C-alpha positions in Angstrom: 0.0 0.0 0.0 1.4 3.4 -1.0 1.6 6.3 1.5 2.1 9.7 0.2 3.0 11.2 3.5 4.0 8.4 5.9 7.3 7.7 7.7 8.8 6.4 4.6 6.4 7.9 2.1 5.4 11.4 3.3 4.4 14.0 0.7 3.9 17.7 1.3 1.8 20.0 -0.8 0.9 23.5 0.0 -1.3 25.8 -1.8 -1.0 29.5 -1.2 -3.9 31.7 -2.3 -3.3 35.4 -2.2 -4.8 38.5 -3.8 -2.6 40.5 -6.3 -3.0 44.2 -5.7 -3.2 46.8 -8.4 -0.5 49.5 -8.2 -1.3 51.7 -11.2 -0.5 55.3 -10.6 -2.5 58.3 -11.8 -0.2 59.9 -14.4 -3.2 61.9 -15.8 -6.9 62.1 -15.2 -7.7 59.4 -17.8 -5.3 56.9 -16.2 -6.5 57.8 -12.7 -10.1 57.1 -13.7 -9.2 53.8 -15.3 -7.3 52.9 -12.2 -10.1 53.7 -9.9 -12.5 51.7 -12.1 -10.2 48.7 -12.2 -9.8 48.8 -8.4 -13.5 49.1 -7.8 -14.1 46.1 -10.2 -11.4 44.1 -8.5 -13.0 44.8 -5.1 -16.4 43.6 -6.3 -14.8 40.5 -7.8 -12.9 39.8 -4.5 -16.1 40.1 -2.5 -17.6 37.4 -4.7 -14.5 35.3 -4.6 -13.1 36.7 -7.8 -10.3 35.2 -9.9 -8.0 32.6 -8.3 -4.4 31.7 -9.0 -3.3 28.4 -7.5 0.4 27.9 -7.2 1.6 24.3 -6.7 5.1 23.6 -5.4 5.2 20.1 -6.9 8.5 18.7 -5.6 8.6 15.2 -7.0 12.3 14.4 -7.2 11.7 11.4 -4.9 9.6 8.3 -4.7 6.3 10.2 -5.2 7.1 10.9 -8.9 4.3 8.7 -10.3 1.8 10.4 -8.1 3.0 13.8 -9.3 2.2 12.9 -12.9 -1.2 11.5 -11.8 -2.0 14.8 -10.0 -1.0 16.9 -12.9 -3.3 14.9 -15.1 -6.1 15.4 -12.5 -5.5 19.2 -12.6 -5.8 19.2 -16.4 -8.9 17.1 -16.3 -10.7 19.2 -13.7 -9.6 22.7 -14.5 -12.7 25.0 -14.6 -13.5 26.2 -18.1 -14.9 29.6 -17.1 -11.5 31.2 -16.5 -12.1 31.7 -12.8 -9.1 29.6 -11.8 -5.5 29.5 -13.2 -3.1 26.9 -11.9 0.7 27.3 -12.1 2.9 24.4 -11.1 6.6 24.6 -10.1 7.5 21.0 -11.2 10.7 19.0 -10.4 10.7 15.3 -11.1 13.2 12.5 -11.0 14.7 13.1 -14.5 17.6 15.5 -14.8 16.5 18.7 -16.6 12.7 18.2 -16.1 12.2 21.2 -13.9 9.7 23.7 -15.2 6.8 26.1 -14.5 3.6 24.8 -16.1 0.4 26.8 -16.6 -2.2 24.1 -16.4 -4.3 23.7 -19.6 -7.7 21.9 -19.7 -7.6 18.4 -21.1 -10.4 16.0 -22.0 -9.8 13.6 -19.2 -7.5 11.2 -17.3 -5.5 10.1 -20.3 -2.0 10.1 -19.0 -0.9 12.9 -21.3 0.5 16.2 -19.9 -0.5 19.0 -22.2 0.1 22.0 -20.0 2.2 25.0 -21.2 5.7 25.6 -20.0 6.2 29.2 -18.9 9.5 31.0 -19.5 10.8 32.3 -16.2 14.6 32.3 -16.2 14.6 34.0 -12.8 13.2 30.7 -11.4 14.2 27.9 -13.8 17.9 28.1 -14.9 19.3 27.2 -18.3 19.9 23.6 -17.1 16.2 23.2 -16.4 17.1 21.6 -13.1 16.3 23.0 -9.7 16.7 21.9 -6.1 13.0 22.0 -5.2 13.8 21.8 -1.5 15.8 25.0 -1.6 13.9 27.9 0.1 15.7 30.4 -2.3 14.2 28.6 -5.3 10.7 28.5 -3.9 11.0 32.2 -2.8 11.9 33.1 -6.4 8.8 31.2 -7.6 6.4 33.0 -5.3 8.0 36.4 -6.1 7.6 35.7 -9.8 4.0 34.8 -9.3 3.3 37.8 -7.2 4.8 40.2 -9.8 3.5 38.5 -13.0 0.1 36.9 -12.3 -3.1 38.8 -12.1 -5.6 37.4 -9.7 -7.8 38.4 -6.8 -6.7 35.5 -4.6 -3.6 33.3 -4.6 -3.2 29.9 -3.0 0.0 27.9 -2.7 0.0 24.1 -2.4 3.1 22.4 -1.1 3.1 18.9 -2.6 5.7 16.5 -1.4 6.8 14.6 1.7 5.9 16.1 5.1 6.7 15.2 8.7 5.1 18.0 10.8 6.9 20.9 12.4 10.3 19.2 12.9 12.9 17.9 10.5 13.5 14.3 11.4 11.1 13.8 14.3 10.0 11.4 15.4 11.4 9.3 12.5 14.9 10.2 11.4 14.1 9.5 7.7 11.6 12.4 7.5 12.8 15.8 6.4 10.4 18.6 7.2 8.4 19.1 4.0 9.0 19.7 0.3 12.1 17.6 0.1 14.3 16.8 -2.9 16.2 13.5 -2.8 19.1 15.1 -4.7 19.0 18.4 -2.8 17.5 19.8 0.4 14.2 20.4 2.1 12.0 23.1 3.6 11.5 23.7 7.3 8.8 25.3 9.4 10.8 28.5 9.7 11.0 28.8 5.9 7.3 29.7 5.8 8.1 33.1 7.1 10.5 34.4 4.5 8.4 32.7 1.8 5.3 34.4 2.9 7.1 37.8 3.4 8.5 37.5 -0.2 5.1 36.8 -1.7 3.4 39.6 0.2 6.1 42.1 -0.8 5.7 41.1 -4.5 1.9 41.0 -4.6 0.9 43.5 -2.0 -1.3 41.0 -0.1 -1.0 37.8 1.9 -1.9 34.4 0.5 -5.6 33.7 0.8 -4.9 30.0 1.5 -1.8 28.0 2.2 -2.4 24.3 1.7 -0.3 21.2 2.4 -1.0 18.1 0.3 1.1 16.3 2.7 1.1 14.3 5.9 1.0 15.7 9.4 1.0 19.4 8.7 -2.2 20.5 10.4 -0.4 22.1 13.3 -1.4 25.1 15.4 2.3 25.9 15.1 2.1 26.0 11.3 -1.0 28.3 11.4 0.9 30.7 13.8 4.0 30.6 11.6 1.9 31.8 8.7 0.3 34.7 10.6 0.2 37.9 8.6 1.1 36.1 5.4 -1.9 33.9 4.9 -5.6 33.9 5.8 -6.4 30.1 5.8 -4.6 26.8 6.3 -5.6 23.5 4.8 -3.7 20.5 6.1 -4.0 17.0 7.6 -3.4 15.9 11.2 -2.8 12.4 10.0 -0.8 10.7 7.2 -2.2 11.1 3.6 -2.5 8.3 1.1 -0.1 8.4 -1.9 -2.8 9.8 -4.2 -3.2 12.9 -2.0 -5.9 15.4 -2.8 -8.5 14.8 -5.4 -7.6 17.6 -7.7 -10.1 16.7 -10.4 -13.0 16.5 -7.9 -12.0 19.7 -6.1 -11.7 21.6 -9.4 -15.0 20.3 -10.6 -16.5 21.5 -7.3 -15.0 24.9 -7.7 -16.7 25.2 -11.1 -20.0 24.9 -9.4 -19.3 27.5 -6.7 -20.7 30.9 -7.7 -19.0 32.7 -4.9 -15.4 31.5 -4.7 -14.5 33.1 -1.3 -11.4 31.6 0.4 -13.7 29.8 3.0 -15.8 28.3 0.2 -12.7 27.2 -1.8 -11.1 25.6 1.2 -14.3 23.9 2.3 -14.7 22.4 -1.1 -11.1 21.0 -0.9 -11.8 19.4 2.5 -15.1 17.9 1.4 -13.9 16.5 -1.9 -10.7 15.0 -0.3 -12.8 13.1 2.3 -15.3 12.1 -0.3 -12.7 10.7 -2.6 -11.5 8.2 0.1 -15.0 7.2 1.3 -16.5 3.9 0.1 -17.2 4.3 -3.6 -15.1 7.4 -3.8 -12.8 8.3 -6.7 -9.6 7.4 -4.8 -10.9 4.7 -2.4 -7.9 2.6 -1.5 -9.1 0.7 1.5 -7.8 3.5 3.7 -9.8 4.5 6.8 -7.4 7.0 8.4 -7.9 10.3 6.5 -8.2 13.8 8.0 -8.3 17.3 6.6 -9.2 20.7 8.0 -9.6 24.3 7.1 -8.4 26.8 9.7 -8.9 30.6 9.9 -5.4 31.7 10.6 -6.4 35.2 11.7 -8.9 33.8 14.2 -6.3 31.4 15.5 -3.7 34.1 16.0 -6.0 36.8 17.4 -8.3 34.6 19.5 -6.9 31.1 20.1 -3.3 32.1 21.0 -4.3 34.7 23.7 -6.7 32.2 25.2 -4.0 29.5 25.1 -1.7 31.8 27.0 -4.4 32.4 29.6 -5.0 28.6 29.8 -1.3 27.9 30.2 -1.0 30.5 33.0 -4.0 29.1 34.9 -2.8 25.5 34.4 0.7 26.3 35.6 -0.8 28.0 38.7 -2.9 25.0 39.6 -0.3 22.4 38.6 0.3 21.1 42.1 -3.3 19.9 42.4 -4.1 19.1 38.7 -0.9 17.5 37.3 -2.3 14.0 37.3 -5.5 15.3 35.6 -3.5 17.0 32.9 -1.5 13.9 32.3 -4.6 11.7 32.1 -6.2 14.2 29.7 -3.1 14.0 27.5 -3.0 10.2 27.7 -6.6 10.0 26.4 -6.3 12.7 23.8 -6.6 11.8 20.1 -3.2 11.3 18.5 -1.9 10.4 15.0 1.3 9.1 13.5 3.4 11.7 15.3 2.8 10.5 18.9 4.5 13.5 20.4 1.6 15.7 19.2 -2.1 15.7 20.2 -5.4 17.0 18.9 -6.0 20.2 20.7 -9.8 20.0 20.8 -9.7 16.4 22.1 -7.3 17.4 24.9 -9.4 20.3 25.9 -12.5 18.2 26.0 -10.8 15.8 28.4 -9.7 18.7 30.6 -13.2 20.2 30.7 -14.6 16.8 31.8 -12.4 16.5 34.8 -11.2 20.0 35.9 -12.7 21.5 39.1 -10.6 24.6 39.6 -12.8 27.6 38.8 -10.2 29.8 37.1 -8.8 26.8 35.1 -12.4 25.8 34.1 -13.1 29.3 32.8 -9.8 29.4 30.9 -10.4 26.0 29.3 -13.9 26.9 28.2 -12.7 30.2 26.7 -9.9 28.4 24.8 -12.1 25.6 23.6 -14.7 28.1 22.2 -12.0 30.2 20.5 -10.4 27.1 19.0 -13.7 25.7 17.7 -14.6 29.0 16.0 -11.2 29.1 14.2 -11.8 25.7 12.6 -13.9 26.5 9.5 -14.3 22.9 8.2 -12.9 19.6 9.2 -13.5 16.0 8.2 -12.2 12.6 9.0 -12.8 8.9 8.2 -14.6 6.8 10.9 -11.3 5.4 12.4 -10.1 8.9 13.1 -13.2 10.0 15.0 -12.3 12.7 17.5 -10.0 14.6 15.1 -11.0 18.3 15.5 -8.7 20.0 13.0 -5.3 20.9 14.5 -2.7 19.2 16.7 -0.1 20.9 18.9 3.3 19.6 19.8 2.6 17.8 23.1 5.2 15.2 24.2 4.2 13.0 27.1 6.2 12.9 30.3 8.1 9.9 28.9 9.1 11.8 25.7 11.8 14.4 25.5 11.0 17.9 24.5 12.7 18.9 21.3 15.0 21.9 22.2 14.1 23.6 19.0 10.6 24.1 20.3 11.9 26.8 22.6 13.6 28.7 19.8 11.3 31.3 18.0 13.7 31.4 15.1 12.9 27.7 14.5 9.3 27.6 15.5 7.6 31.0 16.1 5.1 29.4 18.4 7.8 29.4 21.0 6.7 33.0 21.7 3.6 31.6 23.3 3.2 30.2 26.9 2.4 26.7 25.6 6.1 25.6 26.0 6.0 26.7 29.6 2.9 24.5 30.2 4.6 21.6 28.6 7.6 21.8 30.9 5.4 22.3 34.0 3.0 19.4 33.5 5.7 16.7 33.1 
Protein backbone atom coordinates (compact mmCIF):
# COMPACT_ATOMS: atom_id res chain seq x y z
CA UNK A 1 0.00 0.00 0.00
CA UNK A 2 1.41 3.39 -0.98
CA UNK A 3 1.57 6.25 1.46
CA UNK A 4 2.13 9.75 0.17
CA UNK A 5 3.00 11.16 3.53
CA UNK A 6 4.03 8.44 5.94
CA UNK A 7 7.26 7.73 7.75
CA UNK A 8 8.75 6.37 4.57
CA UNK A 9 6.38 7.92 2.06
CA UNK A 10 5.45 11.39 3.31
CA UNK A 11 4.45 13.98 0.74
CA UNK A 12 3.87 17.69 1.30
CA UNK A 13 1.84 19.99 -0.81
CA UNK A 14 0.86 23.50 -0.03
CA UNK A 15 -1.33 25.84 -1.83
CA UNK A 16 -0.97 29.54 -1.24
CA UNK A 17 -3.86 31.71 -2.34
CA UNK A 18 -3.33 35.44 -2.17
CA UNK A 19 -4.76 38.49 -3.83
CA UNK A 20 -2.64 40.51 -6.25
CA UNK A 21 -3.02 44.20 -5.70
CA UNK A 22 -3.18 46.83 -8.43
CA UNK A 23 -0.50 49.50 -8.18
CA UNK A 24 -1.34 51.72 -11.20
CA UNK A 25 -0.46 55.32 -10.60
CA UNK A 26 -2.52 58.27 -11.83
CA UNK A 27 -0.22 59.93 -14.38
CA UNK A 28 -3.17 61.86 -15.83
CA UNK A 29 -6.88 62.09 -15.19
CA UNK A 30 -7.71 59.39 -17.75
CA UNK A 31 -5.28 56.91 -16.21
CA UNK A 32 -6.53 57.79 -12.73
CA UNK A 33 -10.13 57.15 -13.74
CA UNK A 34 -9.25 53.83 -15.33
CA UNK A 35 -7.25 52.86 -12.24
CA UNK A 36 -10.15 53.67 -9.91
CA UNK A 37 -12.53 51.74 -12.13
CA UNK A 38 -10.20 48.75 -12.16
CA UNK A 39 -9.79 48.79 -8.37
CA UNK A 40 -13.55 49.08 -7.85
CA UNK A 41 -14.13 46.13 -10.18
CA UNK A 42 -11.39 44.13 -8.46
CA UNK A 43 -12.98 44.81 -5.08
CA UNK A 44 -16.37 43.59 -6.33
CA UNK A 45 -14.76 40.46 -7.76
CA UNK A 46 -12.89 39.77 -4.54
CA UNK A 47 -16.07 40.10 -2.48
CA UNK A 48 -17.64 37.41 -4.68
CA UNK A 49 -14.52 35.27 -4.58
CA UNK A 50 -13.06 36.66 -7.78
CA UNK A 51 -10.26 35.21 -9.87
CA UNK A 52 -8.01 32.60 -8.30
CA UNK A 53 -4.41 31.67 -9.02
CA UNK A 54 -3.34 28.38 -7.47
CA UNK A 55 0.41 27.89 -7.16
CA UNK A 56 1.58 24.31 -6.74
CA UNK A 57 5.06 23.58 -5.44
CA UNK A 58 5.19 20.07 -6.89
CA UNK A 59 8.47 18.67 -5.56
CA UNK A 60 8.59 15.15 -7.00
CA UNK A 61 12.29 14.37 -7.19
CA UNK A 62 11.67 11.43 -4.90
CA UNK A 63 9.56 8.27 -4.67
CA UNK A 64 6.33 10.23 -5.22
CA UNK A 65 7.08 10.92 -8.89
CA UNK A 66 4.31 8.74 -10.32
CA UNK A 67 1.75 10.45 -8.06
CA UNK A 68 3.00 13.82 -9.33
CA UNK A 69 2.19 12.88 -12.92
CA UNK A 70 -1.18 11.54 -11.80
CA UNK A 71 -2.04 14.77 -9.98
CA UNK A 72 -0.96 16.93 -12.91
CA UNK A 73 -3.33 14.90 -15.05
CA UNK A 74 -6.10 15.41 -12.48
CA UNK A 75 -5.52 19.17 -12.57
CA UNK A 76 -5.80 19.22 -16.35
CA UNK A 77 -8.93 17.08 -16.34
CA UNK A 78 -10.72 19.18 -13.73
CA UNK A 79 -9.59 22.75 -14.52
CA UNK A 80 -12.71 24.98 -14.64
CA UNK A 81 -13.51 26.21 -18.15
CA UNK A 82 -14.91 29.60 -17.09
CA UNK A 83 -11.48 31.17 -16.52
CA UNK A 84 -12.09 31.69 -12.81
CA UNK A 85 -9.10 29.55 -11.77
CA UNK A 86 -5.55 29.51 -13.15
CA UNK A 87 -3.06 26.92 -11.92
CA UNK A 88 0.72 27.34 -12.08
CA UNK A 89 2.92 24.39 -11.13
CA UNK A 90 6.58 24.58 -10.14
CA UNK A 91 7.53 21.03 -11.18
CA UNK A 92 10.65 19.04 -10.39
CA UNK A 93 10.69 15.30 -11.13
CA UNK A 94 13.22 12.49 -10.99
CA UNK A 95 14.66 13.10 -14.46
CA UNK A 96 17.55 15.51 -14.81
CA UNK A 97 16.48 18.65 -16.63
CA UNK A 98 12.74 18.17 -16.14
CA UNK A 99 12.17 21.20 -13.89
CA UNK A 100 9.67 23.71 -15.24
CA UNK A 101 6.83 26.08 -14.47
CA UNK A 102 3.63 24.85 -16.08
CA UNK A 103 0.45 26.78 -16.63
CA UNK A 104 -2.17 24.05 -16.45
CA UNK A 105 -4.34 23.66 -19.56
CA UNK A 106 -7.70 21.93 -19.68
CA UNK A 107 -7.58 18.40 -21.09
CA UNK A 108 -10.37 16.02 -22.00
CA UNK A 109 -9.84 13.60 -19.15
CA UNK A 110 -7.52 11.25 -17.29
CA UNK A 111 -5.55 10.10 -20.33
CA UNK A 112 -2.00 10.12 -19.00
CA UNK A 113 -0.88 12.95 -21.28
CA UNK A 114 0.47 16.22 -19.87
CA UNK A 115 -0.48 19.03 -22.25
CA UNK A 116 0.12 22.01 -19.96
CA UNK A 117 2.17 24.96 -21.20
CA UNK A 118 5.73 25.58 -20.02
CA UNK A 119 6.22 29.18 -18.92
CA UNK A 120 9.51 30.96 -19.49
CA UNK A 121 10.79 32.27 -16.16
CA UNK A 122 14.61 32.31 -16.17
CA UNK A 123 14.63 33.98 -12.75
CA UNK A 124 13.19 30.70 -11.39
CA UNK A 125 14.22 27.94 -13.84
CA UNK A 126 17.93 28.06 -14.86
CA UNK A 127 19.26 27.16 -18.31
CA UNK A 128 19.94 23.61 -17.08
CA UNK A 129 16.20 23.17 -16.43
CA UNK A 130 17.08 21.60 -13.10
CA UNK A 131 16.29 23.00 -9.66
CA UNK A 132 16.67 21.92 -6.06
CA UNK A 133 12.97 21.97 -5.19
CA UNK A 134 13.76 21.81 -1.47
CA UNK A 135 15.81 25.02 -1.57
CA UNK A 136 13.92 27.88 0.07
CA UNK A 137 15.67 30.36 -2.26
CA UNK A 138 14.22 28.57 -5.31
CA UNK A 139 10.70 28.51 -3.89
CA UNK A 140 11.04 32.16 -2.85
CA UNK A 141 11.91 33.13 -6.43
CA UNK A 142 8.82 31.22 -7.62
CA UNK A 143 6.40 33.02 -5.31
CA UNK A 144 8.02 36.38 -6.09
CA UNK A 145 7.65 35.68 -9.81
CA UNK A 146 4.00 34.77 -9.29
CA UNK A 147 3.28 37.85 -7.19
CA UNK A 148 4.77 40.16 -9.81
CA UNK A 149 3.48 38.50 -13.00
CA UNK A 150 0.10 36.86 -12.33
CA UNK A 151 -3.11 38.85 -12.09
CA UNK A 152 -5.63 37.38 -9.66
CA UNK A 153 -7.85 38.41 -6.79
CA UNK A 154 -6.74 35.47 -4.64
CA UNK A 155 -3.65 33.30 -4.56
CA UNK A 156 -3.19 29.91 -2.98
CA UNK A 157 0.01 27.90 -2.67
CA UNK A 158 0.00 24.12 -2.43
CA UNK A 159 3.09 22.40 -1.06
CA UNK A 160 3.12 18.94 -2.65
CA UNK A 161 5.73 16.48 -1.37
CA UNK A 162 6.78 14.58 1.73
CA UNK A 163 5.92 16.10 5.10
CA UNK A 164 6.74 15.25 8.71
CA UNK A 165 5.13 17.97 10.82
CA UNK A 166 6.92 20.92 12.39
CA UNK A 167 10.31 19.24 12.89
CA UNK A 168 12.90 17.86 10.50
CA UNK A 169 13.53 14.26 11.44
CA UNK A 170 11.12 13.82 14.34
CA UNK A 171 9.98 11.38 15.42
CA UNK A 172 11.36 9.32 12.53
CA UNK A 173 14.88 10.25 11.37
CA UNK A 174 14.11 9.53 7.71
CA UNK A 175 11.59 12.36 7.52
CA UNK A 176 12.82 15.75 6.37
CA UNK A 177 10.43 18.58 7.16
CA UNK A 178 8.38 19.14 4.01
CA UNK A 179 8.97 19.69 0.31
CA UNK A 180 12.14 17.65 0.09
CA UNK A 181 14.29 16.82 -2.92
CA UNK A 182 16.18 13.51 -2.83
CA UNK A 183 19.10 15.12 -4.68
CA UNK A 184 18.96 18.36 -2.75
CA UNK A 185 17.49 19.84 0.41
CA UNK A 186 14.15 20.38 2.13
CA UNK A 187 11.99 23.09 3.62
CA UNK A 188 11.54 23.72 7.34
CA UNK A 189 8.78 25.33 9.41
CA UNK A 190 10.82 28.52 9.74
CA UNK A 191 11.05 28.83 5.93
CA UNK A 192 7.35 29.66 5.77
CA UNK A 193 8.07 33.13 7.14
CA UNK A 194 10.51 34.38 4.46
CA UNK A 195 8.43 32.69 1.76
CA UNK A 196 5.28 34.44 2.94
CA UNK A 197 7.07 37.76 3.37
CA UNK A 198 8.48 37.55 -0.16
CA UNK A 199 5.09 36.84 -1.70
CA UNK A 200 3.38 39.62 0.24
CA UNK A 201 6.08 42.10 -0.80
CA UNK A 202 5.72 41.09 -4.46
CA UNK A 203 1.91 40.98 -4.61
CA UNK A 204 0.88 43.51 -1.98
CA UNK A 205 -1.30 40.99 -0.12
CA UNK A 206 -1.01 37.78 1.89
CA UNK A 207 -1.91 34.38 0.53
CA UNK A 208 -5.60 33.68 0.84
CA UNK A 209 -4.87 29.99 1.46
CA UNK A 210 -1.78 27.96 2.22
CA UNK A 211 -2.37 24.26 1.72
CA UNK A 212 -0.30 21.18 2.40
CA UNK A 213 -1.05 18.15 0.27
CA UNK A 214 1.14 16.32 2.71
CA UNK A 215 1.15 14.31 5.88
CA UNK A 216 0.98 15.67 9.38
CA UNK A 217 1.03 19.42 8.70
CA UNK A 218 -2.24 20.50 10.42
CA UNK A 219 -0.43 22.09 13.35
CA UNK A 220 -1.43 25.11 15.36
CA UNK A 221 2.27 25.95 15.13
CA UNK A 222 2.06 26.03 11.32
CA UNK A 223 -0.97 28.33 11.43
CA UNK A 224 0.92 30.68 13.75
CA UNK A 225 4.04 30.59 11.56
CA UNK A 226 1.90 31.84 8.66
CA UNK A 227 0.33 34.73 10.59
CA UNK A 228 0.23 37.93 8.57
CA UNK A 229 1.14 36.07 5.38
CA UNK A 230 -1.94 33.87 4.88
CA UNK A 231 -5.61 33.87 5.81
CA UNK A 232 -6.41 30.14 5.83
CA UNK A 233 -4.57 26.85 6.29
CA UNK A 234 -5.60 23.51 4.76
CA UNK A 235 -3.74 20.47 6.08
CA UNK A 236 -4.03 16.99 7.57
CA UNK A 237 -3.42 15.93 11.17
CA UNK A 238 -2.79 12.37 10.00
CA UNK A 239 -0.83 10.72 7.19
CA UNK A 240 -2.16 11.12 3.65
CA UNK A 241 -2.49 8.33 1.08
CA UNK A 242 -0.13 8.41 -1.91
CA UNK A 243 -2.81 9.83 -4.20
CA UNK A 244 -3.22 12.87 -1.97
CA UNK A 245 -5.87 15.45 -2.77
CA UNK A 246 -8.54 14.78 -5.36
CA UNK A 247 -7.64 17.65 -7.70
CA UNK A 248 -10.15 16.70 -10.37
CA UNK A 249 -12.99 16.45 -7.85
CA UNK A 250 -11.96 19.68 -6.14
CA UNK A 251 -11.69 21.63 -9.39
CA UNK A 252 -15.02 20.26 -10.55
CA UNK A 253 -16.54 21.47 -7.28
CA UNK A 254 -14.99 24.91 -7.73
CA UNK A 255 -16.65 25.20 -11.13
CA UNK A 256 -20.02 24.85 -9.38
CA UNK A 257 -19.35 27.48 -6.68
CA UNK A 258 -20.69 30.89 -7.73
CA UNK A 259 -18.97 32.75 -4.88
CA UNK A 260 -15.39 31.53 -4.66
CA UNK A 261 -14.50 33.06 -1.32
CA UNK A 262 -11.43 31.60 0.44
CA UNK A 263 -13.69 29.84 2.97
CA UNK A 264 -15.76 28.29 0.17
CA UNK A 265 -12.70 27.20 -1.82
CA UNK A 266 -11.07 25.65 1.24
CA UNK A 267 -14.28 23.94 2.33
CA UNK A 268 -14.67 22.39 -1.13
CA UNK A 269 -11.14 21.04 -0.88
CA UNK A 270 -11.77 19.42 2.50
CA UNK A 271 -15.09 17.92 1.40
CA UNK A 272 -13.85 16.49 -1.91
CA UNK A 273 -10.75 15.02 -0.28
CA UNK A 274 -12.76 13.14 2.32
CA UNK A 275 -15.35 12.05 -0.26
CA UNK A 276 -12.66 10.67 -2.57
CA UNK A 277 -11.53 8.17 0.11
CA UNK A 278 -14.99 7.22 1.32
CA UNK A 279 -16.45 3.89 0.10
CA UNK A 280 -17.17 4.28 -3.59
CA UNK A 281 -15.07 7.45 -3.84
CA UNK A 282 -12.77 8.28 -6.73
CA UNK A 283 -9.60 7.44 -4.77
CA UNK A 284 -10.86 4.71 -2.45
CA UNK A 285 -7.90 2.55 -1.48
CA UNK A 286 -9.14 0.66 1.54
CA UNK A 287 -7.83 3.47 3.75
CA UNK A 288 -9.81 4.54 6.78
CA UNK A 289 -7.42 7.02 8.36
CA UNK A 290 -7.95 10.29 6.51
CA UNK A 291 -8.24 13.77 8.03
CA UNK A 292 -8.27 17.29 6.56
CA UNK A 293 -9.20 20.68 7.98
CA UNK A 294 -9.58 24.35 7.05
CA UNK A 295 -8.38 26.81 9.71
CA UNK A 296 -8.92 30.58 9.86
CA UNK A 297 -5.38 31.73 10.61
CA UNK A 298 -6.41 35.21 11.72
CA UNK A 299 -8.92 33.81 14.19
CA UNK A 300 -6.30 31.38 15.47
CA UNK A 301 -3.73 34.11 15.95
CA UNK A 302 -6.03 36.77 17.38
CA UNK A 303 -8.31 34.61 19.53
CA UNK A 304 -6.87 31.15 20.12
CA UNK A 305 -3.31 32.15 21.00
CA UNK A 306 -4.29 34.69 23.70
CA UNK A 307 -6.74 32.17 25.15
CA UNK A 308 -4.02 29.51 25.06
CA UNK A 309 -1.69 31.83 26.97
CA UNK A 310 -4.40 32.37 29.60
CA UNK A 311 -5.01 28.63 29.82
CA UNK A 312 -1.29 27.94 30.23
CA UNK A 313 -1.02 30.51 33.00
CA UNK A 314 -4.03 29.09 34.85
CA UNK A 315 -2.80 25.53 34.37
CA UNK A 316 0.69 26.29 35.64
CA UNK A 317 -0.76 28.05 38.71
CA UNK A 318 -2.88 25.03 39.56
CA UNK A 319 -0.34 22.40 38.56
CA UNK A 320 0.30 21.12 42.07
CA UNK A 321 -3.28 19.91 42.37
CA UNK A 322 -4.05 19.12 38.72
CA UNK A 323 -0.89 17.52 37.29
CA UNK A 324 -2.32 14.00 37.29
CA UNK A 325 -5.49 15.29 35.64
CA UNK A 326 -3.51 16.99 32.86
CA UNK A 327 -1.46 13.89 32.29
CA UNK A 328 -4.60 11.74 32.13
CA UNK A 329 -6.22 14.20 29.70
CA UNK A 330 -3.13 14.04 27.48
CA UNK A 331 -3.01 10.24 27.65
CA UNK A 332 -6.62 9.99 26.42
CA UNK A 333 -6.30 12.70 23.75
CA UNK A 334 -6.60 11.78 20.07
CA UNK A 335 -3.16 11.28 18.53
CA UNK A 336 -1.92 10.42 15.04
CA UNK A 337 1.30 9.14 13.48
CA UNK A 338 3.44 11.71 15.31
CA UNK A 339 2.81 10.48 18.85
CA UNK A 340 4.50 13.51 20.40
CA UNK A 341 1.57 15.66 19.20
CA UNK A 342 -2.08 15.65 20.24
CA UNK A 343 -5.36 17.00 18.87
CA UNK A 344 -6.03 20.25 20.71
CA UNK A 345 -9.83 19.95 20.81
CA UNK A 346 -9.65 16.39 22.07
CA UNK A 347 -7.30 17.37 24.90
CA UNK A 348 -9.43 20.34 25.94
CA UNK A 349 -12.53 18.16 26.01
CA UNK A 350 -10.78 15.79 28.40
CA UNK A 351 -9.69 18.65 30.63
CA UNK A 352 -13.19 20.15 30.72
CA UNK A 353 -14.61 16.78 31.76
CA UNK A 354 -12.37 16.51 34.81
CA UNK A 355 -11.25 19.97 35.93
CA UNK A 356 -12.66 21.45 39.13
CA UNK A 357 -10.56 24.59 39.59
CA UNK A 358 -12.80 27.60 38.77
CA UNK A 359 -10.15 29.76 37.08
CA UNK A 360 -8.84 26.83 35.07
CA UNK A 361 -12.37 25.78 34.08
CA UNK A 362 -13.09 29.27 32.76
CA UNK A 363 -9.79 29.43 30.87
CA UNK A 364 -10.38 26.00 29.35
CA UNK A 365 -13.89 26.89 28.21
CA UNK A 366 -12.65 30.15 26.68
CA UNK A 367 -9.86 28.40 24.81
CA UNK A 368 -12.12 25.63 23.58
CA UNK A 369 -14.67 28.13 22.23
CA UNK A 370 -11.99 30.19 20.48
CA UNK A 371 -10.44 27.08 18.97
CA UNK A 372 -13.74 25.68 17.68
CA UNK A 373 -14.59 29.01 16.03
CA UNK A 374 -11.21 29.08 14.23
CA UNK A 375 -11.83 25.69 12.57
CA UNK A 376 -13.94 26.49 9.51
CA UNK A 377 -14.28 22.93 8.20
CA UNK A 378 -12.93 19.56 9.19
CA UNK A 379 -13.48 15.99 8.17
CA UNK A 380 -12.19 12.55 9.02
CA UNK A 381 -12.80 8.91 8.24
CA UNK A 382 -14.56 6.82 10.92
CA UNK A 383 -11.35 5.42 12.38
CA UNK A 384 -10.13 8.95 13.07
CA UNK A 385 -13.19 10.05 15.02
CA UNK A 386 -12.28 12.72 17.52
CA UNK A 387 -10.03 14.64 15.14
CA UNK A 388 -11.03 18.29 15.53
CA UNK A 389 -8.71 20.03 13.05
CA UNK A 390 -5.31 20.85 14.55
CA UNK A 391 -2.65 19.24 16.68
CA UNK A 392 -0.13 20.94 18.94
CA UNK A 393 3.28 19.61 19.83
CA UNK A 394 2.59 17.80 23.11
CA UNK A 395 5.18 15.24 24.23
CA UNK A 396 4.19 13.00 27.13
CA UNK A 397 6.24 12.92 30.34
CA UNK A 398 8.11 9.91 28.90
CA UNK A 399 9.07 11.78 25.71
CA UNK A 400 11.83 14.36 25.49
CA UNK A 401 10.95 17.92 24.51
CA UNK A 402 12.70 18.94 21.30
CA UNK A 403 14.97 21.89 22.24
CA UNK A 404 14.07 23.63 18.95
CA UNK A 405 10.56 24.13 20.32
CA UNK A 406 11.86 26.84 22.64
CA UNK A 407 13.58 28.73 19.81
CA UNK A 408 11.29 31.26 18.03
CA UNK A 409 13.72 31.36 15.09
CA UNK A 410 12.93 27.68 14.47
CA UNK A 411 9.27 27.57 15.51
CA UNK A 412 7.64 30.97 16.05
CA UNK A 413 5.06 29.41 18.39
CA UNK A 414 7.82 29.39 21.01
CA UNK A 415 6.71 32.98 21.65
CA UNK A 416 3.57 31.63 23.35
CA UNK A 417 3.24 30.22 26.86
CA UNK A 418 2.44 26.71 25.63
CA UNK A 419 6.08 25.63 25.95
CA UNK A 420 6.01 26.67 29.62
CA UNK A 421 2.94 24.54 30.25
CA UNK A 422 4.65 21.55 28.58
CA UNK A 423 7.61 21.84 30.94
CA UNK A 424 5.40 22.26 34.02
CA UNK A 425 3.02 19.38 33.47
CA UNK A 426 5.71 16.70 33.06
